[in-house]
C-alpha positions as YAML, in Angstrom:
chain: A
units: angstrom
residues:
- id: 1
  name: MET
  ca: [70.16, -62.16, -115.96]
- id: 2
  name: HIS
  ca: [68.72, -63.61, -112.12]
- id: 3
  name: LYS
  ca: [65.60, -64.78, -111.18]
- id: 4
  name: ILE
  ca: [63.37, -63.20, -108.75]
- id: 5
  name: ARG
  ca: [61.59, -66.39, -107.71]
- id: 6
  name: ALA
  ca: [59.27, -65.69, -103.87]
- id: 7
  name: GLY
  ca: [57.77, -62.14, -103.66]
- id: 8
  name: VAL
  ca: [55.28, -60.71, -101.44]
- id: 9
  name: ILE
  ca: [52.35, -58.68, -101.25]
- id: 10
  name: PRO
  ca: [51.59, -55.85, -98.47]
- id: 11
  name: ALA
  ca: [47.57, -55.58, -99.14]
- id: 12
  name: ALA
  ca: [46.53, -55.56, -95.46]
- id: 13
  name: GLY
  ca: [46.23, -51.68, -94.94]
- id: 14
  name: LYS
  ca: [42.88, -49.68, -94.47]
- id: 15
  name: GLY
  ca: [43.40, -47.29, -97.32]
- id: 16
  name: ARG
  ca: [42.13, -44.39, -95.29]
- id: 17
  name: ARG
  ca: [42.44, -42.04, -97.99]
- id: 18
  name: ILE
  ca: [40.71, -43.91, -100.22]
- id: 19
  name: LEU
  ca: [37.50, -44.11, -98.94]
- id: 20
  name: ASP
  ca: [35.69, -41.27, -100.79]
- id: 21
  name: LEU
  ca: [35.13, -43.82, -103.06]
- id: 22
  name: PRO
  ca: [31.94, -46.35, -102.11]
- id: 23
  name: LEU
  ca: [32.99, -49.49, -103.07]
- id: 24
  name: THR
  ca: [35.37, -49.20, -100.74]
- id: 25
  name: ARG
  ca: [32.57, -49.93, -98.30]
- id: 26
  name: VAL
  ca: [32.62, -54.02, -99.54]
- id: 27
  name: LEU
  ca: [36.36, -54.43, -100.94]
- id: 28
  name: PRO
  ca: [38.91, -53.20, -100.37]
- id: 29
  name: LYS
  ca: [41.88, -51.01, -101.86]
- id: 30
  name: PRO
  ca: [44.21, -53.28, -103.07]
- id: 31
  name: ILE
  ca: [40.74, -55.26, -105.10]
- id: 32
  name: LEU
  ca: [39.29, -52.20, -106.67]
- id: 33
  name: PRO
  ca: [38.84, -52.20, -110.34]
- id: 34
  name: VAL
  ca: [40.91, -50.59, -112.87]
- id: 35
  name: LEU
  ca: [39.00, -50.80, -116.38]
- id: 36
  name: ALA
  ca: [37.46, -54.53, -115.14]
- id: 37
  name: LYS
  ca: [40.66, -56.44, -113.03]
- id: 38
  name: PRO
  ca: [41.49, -55.47, -109.05]
- id: 39
  name: ILE
  ca: [44.23, -53.33, -108.97]
- id: 40
  name: LEU
  ca: [45.63, -56.37, -107.21]
- id: 41
  name: GLU
  ca: [45.82, -58.09, -110.38]
- id: 42
  name: TYR
  ca: [47.98, -56.13, -112.45]
- id: 43
  name: VAL
  ca: [50.29, -56.32, -109.03]
- id: 44
  name: ILE
  ca: [50.49, -60.34, -109.44]
- id: 45
  name: ALA
  ca: [51.36, -59.27, -113.04]
- id: 46
  name: ASN
  ca: [54.11, -57.43, -112.25]
- id: 47
  name: MET
  ca: [56.00, -60.36, -109.37]
- id: 48
  name: LYS
  ca: [55.49, -62.45, -112.73]
- id: 49
  name: LYS
  ca: [57.53, -59.66, -114.84]
- id: 50
  name: MET
  ca: [60.61, -60.16, -111.88]
- id: 51
  name: GLY
  ca: [60.55, -64.08, -112.34]
- id: 52
  name: VAL
  ca: [58.23, -64.36, -109.05]
- id: 53
  name: ARG
  ca: [56.47, -67.99, -109.02]
- id: 54
  name: ASP
  ca: [54.96, -68.31, -105.34]
- id: 55
  name: ILE
  ca: [53.49, -64.42, -103.99]
- id: 56
  name: PHE
  ca: [53.47, -64.35, -100.26]
- id: 57
  name: LEU
  ca: [50.28, -62.03, -99.60]
- id: 58
  name: ILE
  ca: [49.23, -60.49, -96.83]
- id: 59
  name: VAL
  ca: [45.74, -59.49, -96.10]
- id: 60
  name: PRO
  ca: [43.60, -57.79, -92.95]
- id: 61
  name: PRO
  ca: [41.55, -60.64, -90.99]
- id: 62
  name: ASN
  ca: [38.15, -61.35, -92.38]
- id: 63
  name: ALA
  ca: [38.64, -60.00, -95.37]
- id: 64
  name: PRO
  ca: [37.77, -63.67, -97.21]
- id: 65
  name: VAL
  ca: [37.41, -61.03, -100.86]
- id: 66
  name: PHE
  ca: [40.91, -62.28, -101.22]
- id: 67
  name: GLN
  ca: [40.93, -65.86, -101.41]
- id: 68
  name: GLU
  ca: [37.66, -65.95, -103.24]
- id: 69
  name: TYR
  ca: [39.04, -64.21, -106.11]
- id: 70
  name: PHE
  ca: [42.74, -65.17, -106.87]
- id: 71
  name: ARG
  ca: [42.52, -68.81, -104.87]
- id: 72
  name: ASP
  ca: [44.97, -70.76, -104.86]
- id: 73
  name: GLY
  ca: [47.43, -68.12, -107.34]
- id: 74
  name: ARG
  ca: [47.06, -71.50, -109.62]
- id: 75
  name: GLU
  ca: [45.12, -68.98, -112.67]
- id: 76
  name: PHE
  ca: [47.39, -66.56, -112.63]
- id: 77
  name: GLY
  ca: [50.19, -67.64, -112.96]
- id: 78
  name: THR
  ca: [51.18, -68.84, -109.12]
- id: 79
  name: ARG
  ca: [51.07, -70.51, -105.65]
- id: 80
  name: ILE
  ca: [49.50, -68.38, -103.20]
- id: 81
  name: THR
  ca: [50.15, -68.13, -99.94]
- id: 82
  name: TYR
  ca: [48.35, -66.29, -97.35]
- id: 83
  name: ILE
  ca: [49.29, -64.55, -94.15]
- id: 84
  name: GLU
  ca: [47.06, -62.03, -92.37]
- id: 85
  name: GLN
  ca: [48.30, -58.85, -90.00]
- id: 86
  name: ARG
  ca: [45.79, -58.99, -87.16]
- id: 87
  name: ARG
  ca: [46.06, -55.67, -86.77]
- id: 88
  name: PRO
  ca: [47.71, -52.33, -88.62]
- id: 89
  name: ARG
  ca: [50.90, -51.98, -87.64]
- id: 90
  name: GLY
  ca: [52.84, -51.10, -90.65]
- id: 91
  name: ILE
  ca: [54.70, -52.64, -94.35]
- id: 92
  name: ALA
  ca: [57.66, -53.64, -92.92]
- id: 93
  name: HIS
  ca: [55.98, -55.18, -89.70]
- id: 94
  name: ALA
  ca: [53.84, -56.86, -92.95]
- id: 95
  name: ILE
  ca: [56.55, -57.89, -95.31]
- id: 96
  name: GLY
  ca: [58.79, -59.45, -91.65]
- id: 97
  name: LEU
  ca: [55.54, -62.50, -91.33]
- id: 98
  name: THR
  ca: [57.78, -63.99, -94.06]
- id: 99
  name: ARG
  ca: [60.73, -64.16, -92.13]
- id: 100
  name: GLU
  ca: [60.46, -68.18, -92.05]
- id: 101
  name: TYR
  ca: [59.07, -68.87, -95.26]
- id: 102
  name: ILE
  ca: [61.84, -67.08, -97.50]
- id: 103
  name: ASN
  ca: [65.64, -67.39, -97.71]
- id: 104
  name: THR
  ca: [67.08, -66.09, -101.01]
- id: 105
  name: PRO
  ca: [66.42, -62.13, -102.08]
- id: 106
  name: PHE
  ca: [62.77, -61.41, -102.96]
- id: 107
  name: ALA
  ca: [60.64, -58.88, -103.99]
- id: 108
  name: VAL
  ca: [58.37, -57.09, -102.99]
- id: 109
  name: ILE
  ca: [55.13, -55.02, -104.53]
- id: 110
  name: LEU
  ca: [52.86, -52.85, -102.43]
- id: 111
  name: GLY
  ca: [48.82, -53.87, -102.96]
- id: 112
  name: ASP
  ca: [48.29, -50.70, -104.09]
- id: 113
  name: ASP
  ca: [51.07, -49.83, -107.29]
- id: 114
  name: LEU
  ca: [49.72, -49.43, -110.52]
- id: 115
  name: THR
  ca: [53.30, -49.94, -112.29]
- id: 116
  name: VAL
  ca: [53.31, -50.06, -116.89]
- id: 117
  name: THR
  ca: [56.22, -51.29, -117.68]
- id: 118
  name: ASP
  ca: [57.97, -54.07, -120.22]
- id: 119
  name: SER
  ca: [59.72, -55.58, -117.85]
- id: 120
  name: PHE
  ca: [61.94, -54.70, -114.18]
- id: 121
  name: ASP
  ca: [65.23, -55.81, -115.13]
- id: 122
  name: ASN
  ca: [67.13, -52.53, -114.29]
- id: 123
  name: LEU
  ca: [66.27, -52.89, -111.08]
- id: 124
  name: ILE
  ca: [67.18, -56.20, -110.43]
- id: 125
  name: GLU
  ca: [70.26, -55.70, -112.09]
- id: 126
  name: ILE
  ca: [71.15, -52.88, -109.85]
- id: 127
  name: PHE
  ca: [69.65, -54.98, -106.76]
- id: 128
  name: PHE
  ca: [72.56, -58.16, -107.56]
- id: 129
  name: LYS
  ca: [75.25, -55.67, -109.59]
- id: 130
  name: ARG
  ca: [75.44, -53.45, -106.46]
- id: 131
  name: HIS
  ca: [75.39, -56.10, -103.40]
- id: 132
  name: ALA
  ca: [72.42, -53.97, -102.09]
- id: 133
  name: VAL
  ca: [70.42, -55.23, -99.16]
- id: 134
  name: VAL
  ca: [67.25, -53.31, -100.56]
- id: 135
  name: ALA
  ca: [66.77, -51.14, -104.93]
- id: 136
  name: GLU
  ca: [62.92, -49.89, -105.13]
- id: 137
  name: ALA
  ca: [62.39, -48.68, -107.98]
- id: 138
  name: VAL
  ca: [62.15, -44.90, -108.80]
- id: 139
  name: CYS
  ca: [60.52, -42.33, -111.00]
- id: 140
  name: ALA
  ca: [60.65, -38.42, -111.28]
- id: 141
  name: GLU
  ca: [57.89, -36.49, -109.42]
- id: 142
  name: GLU
  ca: [57.32, -32.93, -110.69]
- id: 143
  name: ASP
  ca: [54.53, -32.39, -108.86]
- id: 144
  name: LYS
  ca: [55.17, -31.35, -105.21]
- id: 145
  name: GLU
  ca: [51.84, -31.97, -103.47]
- id: 146
  name: VAL
  ca: [52.30, -35.68, -105.18]
- id: 147
  name: LEU
  ca: [56.27, -36.57, -103.71]
- id: 148
  name: ARG
  ca: [54.34, -34.74, -99.73]
- id: 149
  name: GLN
  ca: [51.65, -36.99, -100.37]
- id: 150
  name: THR
  ca: [54.35, -40.18, -101.05]
- id: 151
  name: CYS
  ca: [57.38, -41.02, -100.34]
- id: 152
  name: CYS
  ca: [61.23, -38.62, -101.41]
- id: 153
  name: VAL
  ca: [64.37, -39.91, -102.59]
- id: 154
  name: THR
  ca: [67.92, -38.33, -103.02]
- id: 155
  name: LEU
  ca: [69.79, -40.30, -104.57]
- id: 156
  name: GLU
  ca: [73.48, -40.30, -105.72]
- id: 157
  name: SER
  ca: [75.16, -40.77, -109.11]
- id: 158
  name: ASP
  ca: [75.66, -44.23, -109.11]
- id: 159
  name: GLY
  ca: [72.44, -45.18, -107.76]
- id: 160
  name: LYS
  ca: [72.50, -44.95, -104.38]
- id: 161
  name: ILE
  ca: [70.18, -44.02, -101.47]
- id: 162
  name: LEU
  ca: [71.09, -40.93, -99.12]
- id: 163
  name: ASP
  ca: [68.04, -40.12, -97.67]
- id: 164
  name: ILE
  ca: [64.44, -41.11, -97.74]
- id: 165
  name: GLU
  ca: [61.29, -39.73, -96.36]
- id: 166
  name: GLU
  ca: [58.21, -40.07, -96.28]
- id: 167
  name: LYS
  ca: [55.08, -37.72, -96.66]
- id: 168
  name: PRO
  ca: [58.28, -34.99, -96.66]
- id: 169
  name: SER
  ca: [56.18, -31.23, -95.95]
- id: 170
  name: THR
  ca: [59.58, -29.50, -97.88]
- id: 171
  name: PRO
  ca: [60.62, -32.57, -100.71]
- id: 172
  name: GLN
  ca: [64.15, -32.55, -100.69]
- id: 173
  name: SER
  ca: [64.50, -34.11, -104.64]
- id: 174
  name: ASN
  ca: [62.33, -34.28, -107.61]
- id: 175
  name: VAL
  ca: [62.16, -38.57, -107.31]
- id: 176
  name: ARG
  ca: [59.67, -40.06, -105.53]
- id: 177
  name: GLY
  ca: [59.70, -43.67, -104.36]
- id: 178
  name: CYS
  ca: [57.12, -46.12, -106.18]
- id: 179
  name: GLY
  ca: [55.75, -49.15, -104.77]
- id: 180
  name: VAL
  ca: [58.34, -51.66, -105.50]
- id: 181
  name: TYR
  ca: [61.75, -53.64, -104.34]
- id: 182
  name: VAL
  ca: [63.80, -56.23, -104.35]
- id: 183
  name: PHE
  ca: [65.24, -57.56, -100.78]
- id: 184
  name: ASP
  ca: [68.23, -59.39, -99.30]
- id: 185
  name: PRO
  ca: [66.24, -61.48, -97.21]
- id: 186
  name: ILE
  ca: [69.00, -59.47, -94.39]
- id: 187
  name: VAL
  ca: [65.84, -57.29, -94.66]
- id: 188
  name: TYR
  ca: [64.43, -59.29, -92.33]
- id: 189
  name: ASP
  ca: [67.20, -58.22, -89.32]
- id: 190
  name: TYR
  ca: [66.59, -54.28, -89.89]
- id: 191
  name: ILE
  ca: [62.76, -55.30, -89.67]
- id: 192
  name: ARG
  ca: [62.80, -56.14, -86.41]
- id: 193
  name: LYS
  ca: [65.16, -53.42, -85.58]
- id: 194
  name: THR
  ca: [62.96, -51.15, -86.57]
- id: 195
  name: PRO
  ca: [61.78, -48.97, -83.94]
- id: 196
  name: GLU
  ca: [57.69, -48.34, -84.28]
- id: 197
  name: SER
  ca: [56.83, -44.47, -85.40]
- id: 198
  name: PRO
  ca: [55.17, -42.13, -82.36]
- id: 199
  name: LEU
  ca: [52.82, -40.77, -84.76]
- id: 200
  name: ARG
  ca: [51.12, -44.58, -86.13]
- id: 201
  name: HIS
  ca: [53.00, -47.05, -84.02]
- id: 202
  name: GLU
  ca: [54.09, -48.76, -86.76]
- id: 203
  name: LYS
  ca: [56.53, -50.20, -88.02]
- id: 204
  name: GLU
  ca: [57.53, -47.76, -91.69]
- id: 205
  name: LEU
  ca: [59.09, -49.51, -95.01]
- id: 206
  name: THR
  ca: [60.36, -46.10, -94.75]
- id: 207
  name: ASP
  ca: [61.99, -45.97, -91.59]
- id: 208
  name: THR
  ca: [63.70, -49.36, -92.25]
- id: 209
  name: ILE
  ca: [64.46, -48.52, -95.55]
- id: 210
  name: ARG
  ca: [66.77, -45.65, -94.24]
- id: 211
  name: CYS
  ca: [68.03, -47.76, -91.48]
- id: 212
  name: ILE
  ca: [70.19, -49.70, -95.07]
- id: 213
  name: ALA
  ca: [71.35, -46.29, -96.23]
- id: 214
  name: ARG
  ca: [72.82, -45.17, -94.08]
- id: 215
  name: GLU
  ca: [74.97, -48.16, -94.27]
- id: 216
  name: LYS
  ca: [75.42, -47.32, -98.14]
- id: 217
  name: ARG
  ca: [73.54, -50.79, -98.84]
- id: 218
  name: ALA
  ca: [69.87, -49.29, -100.07]
- id: 219
  name: TYR
  ca: [69.84, -47.96, -104.11]
- id: 220
  name: GLY
  ca: [67.04, -46.82, -106.53]
- id: 221
  name: ALA
  ca: [67.01, -47.57, -110.06]
- id: 222
  name: VAL
  ca: [64.82, -45.52, -112.77]
- id: 223
  name: ILE
  ca: [61.89, -47.25, -114.01]
- id: 224
  name: LYS
  ca: [61.26, -47.13, -117.38]
- id: 225
  name: GLY
  ca: [57.54, -47.36, -117.92]
- id: 226
  name: ALA
  ca: [54.36, -45.12, -115.29]
- id: 227
  name: ASN
  ca: [53.87, -45.64, -111.62]
- id: 228
  name: ILE
  ca: [50.71, -44.32, -110.22]
- id: 229
  name: ASN
  ca: [50.62, -44.99, -105.76]
- id: 230
  name: ILE
  ca: [46.38, -45.30, -105.95]
- id: 231
  name: ASN
  ca: [46.02, -43.59, -102.51]
- id: 232
  name: ARG
  ca: [42.72, -41.44, -103.44]
- id: 233
  name: ALA
  ca: [39.60, -41.61, -105.84]
- id: 234
  name: ALA
  ca: [41.88, -39.07, -108.15]
- id: 235
  name: ASP
  ca: [44.73, -41.77, -108.78]
- id: 236
  name: LEU
  ca: [42.60, -44.46, -109.42]
- id: 237
  name: PHE
  ca: [40.76, -42.06, -112.42]
- id: 238
  name: ARG
  ca: [44.46, -41.13, -113.22]
- id: 239
  name: ALA
  ca: [45.23, -45.28, -113.13]
- id: 240
  name: THR
  ca: [42.51, -45.99, -115.24]
- id: 241
  name: ALA
  ca: [42.72, -43.51, -118.07]
- id: 242
  name: LEU
  ca: [46.26, -44.65, -118.81]
- id: 243
  name: LEU
  ca: [45.66, -48.27, -118.27]
- id: 244
  name: LEU
  ca: [42.62, -47.24, -120.96]
- id: 245
  name: GLU
  ca: [44.82, -45.25, -123.59]
- id: 246
  name: LYS
  ca: [47.69, -48.59, -123.38]
- id: 247
  name: GLU
  ca: [44.62, -50.76, -124.73]
- id: 248
  name: LEU
  ca: [43.87, -47.82, -126.78]
- id: 249
  name: ASN
  ca: [47.54, -47.69, -128.67]
- id: 250
  name: ARG
  ca: [47.27, -51.44, -128.24]
- id: 251
  name: GLY
  ca: [44.17, -51.57, -130.46]
- id: 252
  name: SER
  ca: [45.95, -49.51, -132.57]
- id: 253
  name: THR
  ca: [48.67, -50.86, -133.61]
- id: 254
  name: GLU
  ca: [47.56, -54.79, -134.18]
- id: 255
  name: ALA
  ca: [44.43, -53.32, -136.31]
- id: 256
  name: GLU
  ca: [47.38, -51.04, -139.01]
- id: 257
  name: GLU
  ca: [49.85, -54.42, -138.10]
- id: 258
  name: GLY
  ca: [46.68, -56.56, -138.87]
- id: 259
  name: CYS
  ca: [45.83, -53.88, -141.98]
- id: 260
  name: SER
  ca: [49.52, -54.37, -143.47]
- id: 261
  name: HIS
  ca: [49.66, -57.79, -143.34]
- id: 262
  name: HIS
  ca: [46.64, -58.23, -145.57]
- id: 263
  name: GLY
  ca: [47.45, -55.78, -147.67]
...
């Protein structure tokens, strides 16, 4: 199995939709706690599952809390390099800031993504098997309102992405894009050519992936697990409930095994 050694975590966004939480007055969204750990700590753990050891963390200016908590990453089994995105210019632009550091296939996980899975092997396998420029984790999503607030993906039977749309008013499928990707470094050329969106004047990652999809080099891989894109306070509560249930199930299983062993 191929390993991905470098990873990028865009974490410089303003988190506008979650500002109804008082904690965001003092903490950036990726530092908000889920079961006593910041969202970003789960993201880093998922990076490690992909084989990543060198992480490039894109942070906003004047936000020392990232460095104060994660330091050089050694405590978390990684090496972290901090890169400032001085003003909001989009996720694609944030990834583009790492161009001088990365020349091999690399992972990207958004700083507000919470994915609960044992591995991302199928994502990595599809990326290399299909010689893709991008492979994106996707999942089934029956809630149309969630699709309208996130990202809708249309796939061919072999996983090739036919279309991808950010916050669609009318979702064309029940497949949602997750904030987990593997990219070939050629993506930096696509990012450079991606125009800024007329509404937000930012380089949207969805627009970059759509350009790659037109050349039939973008693929989706269904994750084996659960995914929550934390955009609102309700998503944070759902993430807490999901992880709490997982911890309780694990504790119950360990207790049963312990009793069996003792007997």
